[in-house]
C-alpha positions in Angstrom: 125.4 104.8 109.3 123.7 107.5 107.4 122.8 110.7 109.2 119.2 111.7 109.8 119.5 114.4 107.2 120.8 111.8 104.6 118.0 109.4 105.4 115.4 112.2 105.2 116.8 113.6 101.9 116.6 110.1 100.3 113.1 109.6 101.7 111.9 113.0 100.5 112.7 112.1 96.8 109.5 110.0 96.6 107.5 112.3 98.8 107.2 115.6 97.0 103.5 115.7 96.0 101.4 117.6 98.5 98.6 115.0 98.4 101.1 112.2 99.0 102.7 114.1 101.9 99.3 114.7 103.5 98.4 111.0 103.2 101.7 110.2 104.9 101.0 112.6 107.8 97.9 110.7 108.5 98.8 107.1 107.5 102.4 106.7 108.7 101.8 107.3 112.5 98.8 105.1 112.3 100.7 102.3 110.6 103.4 102.6 113.3 100.7 102.1 116.0 99.1 99.2 114.1 102.4 97.4 113.7 102.7 97.5 117.5 99.1 96.4 117.7 99.7 93.4 115.4 102.6 92.3 117.6 100.7 93.1 120.9 98.9 89.9 121.4 101.3 87.3 120.0 101.8 84.9 122.9 105.1 85.2 124.8 107.0 81.9 125.2 107.6 82.6 128.9 104.6 83.2 131.2 106.7 85.5 133.4 106.9 88.1 130.6 103.2 88.2 130.0 102.6 88.4 133.8 104.8 91.5 133.8 102.9 93.1 130.9 105.7 92.5 128.5 104.8 91.5 125.0 106.4 91.2 121.5 105.5 94.7 120.6 107.4 96.1 123.6 110.4 93.9 123.0 110.7 94.5 119.3 110.3 98.3 119.6 113.5 98.5 121.5 115.9 98.0 118.5 113.8 100.5 116.6 114.1 103.1 119.4 117.9 102.4 119.5 118.0 103.1 115.7 116.2 106.4 116.3 118.6 107.4 119.1 121.5 106.5 116.9 120.1 109.0 114.3 119.9 111.7 117.0 118.9 112.1 120.6 116.0 114.4 119.8 114.6 112.0 117.2 115.1 109.1 119.6 113.4 111.0 122.4 110.5 112.1 120.2 109.9 108.6 118.9 110.1 107.3 122.5 107.4 109.7 123.5 105.2 108.8 120.5 105.8 105.1 121.2 104.8 105.6 124.8 101.5 107.3 123.6 100.9 104.4 121.2 101.5 101.8 124.0 99.1 103.8 126.3 96.5 103.7 123.5 97.0 99.9 123.0 96.7 99.3 126.8 93.5 101.3 126.8 92.1 99.3 123.8 93.1 96.1 125.6 90.6 97.0 128.3 87.8 97.3 125.7 86.4 93.9 124.6 84.7 95.0 121.3 87.5 93.8 119.1 90.9 92.1 119.7 93.7 94.5 119.2 95.3 92.4 116.4 91.9 92.4 114.5 91.5 96.2 114.8 95.2 96.7 113.9 95.0 94.5 110.9 92.0 96.2 109.5 93.4 99.7 110.0 96.9 98.6 108.8 95.4 97.4 105.5 93.4 100.6 105.0 96.3 102.8 105.8 98.6 100.9 103.3 95.9 101.3 100.6 96.0 105.0 101.3 99.8 105.0 101.1 99.8 103.2 97.8 97.2 105.7 96.5 99.5 108.5 97.6 102.5 106.9 95.8 100.4 106.4 92.7 99.6 110.1 92.7 103.3 110.8 93.4 104.3 108.6 90.5 107.1 107.0 92.5 107.4 103.7 94.4 107.5 103.8 98.2 111.0 104.2 99.5 111.0 100.9 101.4 111.1 99.1 98.0 114.7 100.4 97.9 115.6 99.8 101.5 113.5 98.3 104.3 115.0 100.7 106.8 112.8 103.4 105.2 109.9 101.7 107.1 111.5 103.2 110.2 112.5 106.4 108.5 108.9 107.4 107.6 107.8 108.3 111.2 111.2 109.9 112.0 110.9 112.0 108.8 107.6 113.4 109.9 109.0 114.0 113.4 111.9 115.9 111.7 109.4 118.4 110.3 107.9 118.9 113.8 111.3 119.3 115.4 112.3 121.9 112.7 109.1 123.8 113.4 109.9 123.8 117.1 113.5 124.8 116.3 114.9 121.7 117.9 118.0 120.4 116.3 118.4 116.8 115.3 
């Protein structure tokens, strides 16, 4: 498996333009949350899971968090904290009855991807995930890497 630094270096190749980077700081975390939101309300095949508050988003995030921990403990921990905040937000939205979570997530997901593609048009390079789908998981970790460096936390 590649190291975090190797993944981040490859990802950075198509993320040099300041406007594209700014768009990513905004859009990538929101896309992460909206993916969880899109999975949030898919019915579980066993009633016991749903009764315990377990849904597809919570089950499918586990392999992603494992991937992050395999990159590094600090990235895994940071992504776990971010994911916990996202889950808290989704649980709060679940209490609101204005829109279903999947509807709101779909709308915001599409808008954020439009922004992402605008950023990559400005950059003049295709999104990294066209090369390798694993880059869809690297985007949030890449941003977290900047935060960890700023805080002088090694990864």
